[in-house]
matplotlib code that plots the C-alpha trace (Angstrom):
import matplotlib.pyplot as plt

x = [1.8, 3.9, 7.1, 8.3, 10.7, 7.9, 5.7, 8.5, 9.4, 5.7, 6.0, 9.1, 7.5, 4.5, 6.4, 8.5, 5.3, 3.8, 7.0, 7.3, 3.6, 3.2, 0.3, 0.1, 0.0, -1.1, 2.5, 3.4, 0.8, 0.5, 0.1, 2.4, 4.3, 5.0, 7.4, 6.8, 9.5, 10.3, 10.2, 7.7, 6.8, 3.3, 1.1, -2.2, -0.5, 1.6, -1.4, -3.3, -0.2, -0.4, -4.0, -3.2, -0.4, -2.7, -5.4, -2.9, -1.8, -5.5, -4.9, -8.6, -10.0, -7.8, -7.9, -5.7, -2.5, 0.4, 2.7, 5.5, 5.1, 6.8, 4.0, 1.1, 0.5, 0.5, -1.9, -4.3, -4.2, -4.8, -7.2, -8.9, -10.6, -11.6, -14.1, -16.0, -16.1, -16.7, -14.9, -13.9, -10.2, -10.3, -9.3, -9.2, -12.2, -14.4, -13.3, -13.0, -15.1, -13.9, -10.3, -8.2, -4.5, -2.3, 0.8, 3.7, 7.3, 8.5, 8.7, 11.7, 11.1, 10.0, 8.4, 4.6, 2.6, -0.9, -2.5, -5.0, -7.1, -4.6, -1.3, 0.7, 2.1, 5.2, 7.0, 10.4, 10.5, 13.1, 16.7]
y = [0.3, 0.7, -1.1, -3.0, -0.2, 2.4, 0.1, -0.5, 3.3, 4.0, 1.4, 3.2, 6.6, 5.9, 5.6, 8.7, 10.7, 9.8, 10.8, 14.2, 15.0, 13.8, 11.4, 8.8, 5.3, 2.1, 1.1, 4.2, 4.9, 8.5, 7.4, 9.0, 7.1, 8.5, 6.9, 7.1, 9.3, 6.6, 2.9, 0.9, -2.7, -3.6, -2.5, -0.8, 2.6, 2.3, 1.6, 4.5, 6.7, 5.5, 6.5, 10.0, 10.5, 9.5, 11.9, 14.8, 13.9, 13.4, 9.8, 8.9, 5.7, 2.7, -0.3, -3.0, -3.7, -5.2, -7.3, -9.8, -13.4, -12.5, -10.1, -12.6, -13.5, -9.9, -8.9, -11.7, -10.5, -6.9, -7.3, -10.6, -12.5, -10.0, -12.5, -12.3, -8.7, -7.7, -10.7, -10.5, -10.7, -7.8, -4.3, -2.6, -4.4, -2.7, 0.7, -0.4, -3.6, -5.9, -4.4, -7.0, -7.7, -9.3, -11.3, -11.0, -12.3, -9.2, -7.1, -7.1, -8.6, -5.5, -3.6, -3.1, -0.8, 0.6, 1.1, 3.9, 5.2, 7.9, 6.9, 4.5, 4.9, 2.7, 1.8, 0.1, -1.1, -0.7, -1.3]
z = [-47.0, -43.9, -43.4, -40.4, -39.4, -39.3, -37.2, -34.7, -34.5, -33.5, -30.8, -29.4, -29.7, -27.5, -24.1, -25.1, -25.8, -22.4, -20.6, -22.4, -22.2, -18.6, -19.3, -16.6, -17.7, -15.9, -15.5, -13.6, -10.8, -9.5, -5.9, -3.4, -0.7, 2.8, 5.2, 9.0, 10.5, 13.1, 12.0, 14.1, 14.6, 13.6, 16.6, 17.2, 17.9, 14.8, 12.6, 14.2, 13.5, 9.8, 9.7, 11.2, 8.6, 5.8, 7.0, 7.0, 3.4, 2.3, 1.1, 1.4, 2.8, 3.7, 1.4, 3.0, 5.1, 3.3, 5.5, 5.4, 6.6, 9.9, 10.9, 10.1, 13.8, 14.9, 12.1, 13.1, 16.7, 15.7, 12.9, 13.9, 11.2, 8.5, 7.1, 10.4, 11.4, 15.0, 16.5, 20.1, 19.4, 16.9, 18.1, 14.7, 13.2, 15.8, 14.3, 10.6, 10.0, 7.3, 7.1, 5.2, 5.2, 2.5, 3.1, 0.7, 0.8, -1.2, 1.9, 4.3, 7.8, 9.8, 7.0, 6.5, 4.3, 4.7, 1.3, 0.9, -2.0, -3.0, -1.4, 0.8, 4.3, 4.9, 8.1, 7.8, 11.4, 14.1, 13.1]

ax = plt.figure().add_subplot(projection="3d")
ax.plot(x, y, z, "-o")
ax.set_aspect("equal")
plt.show()
């Protein structure tokens, strides 16, 4: 019969074993993050640059755009309504139909992130 102390010691040993053996866990994703060399506002050219950077780093297909609430209007102008692809006001939806964006308050005002299958491209905006 095991004691409480031996049970707790096995709980503490699991994270140490994953660190030493290099086994990735769900809490620590293996995705890489690349910052654009020059911070850009959210624009069509900046998004195209993010796609080019992701292509050079082999990040795979894009998943979504992560923006702060300040960029919500610009994202709607660029991406249109992603629930209705091929809308007239959508520049990017013509190239990538159904491309979504998510709004979060966790990002600083001029920062946006393009999330891909195997990585993230980040722009921290002009300073």
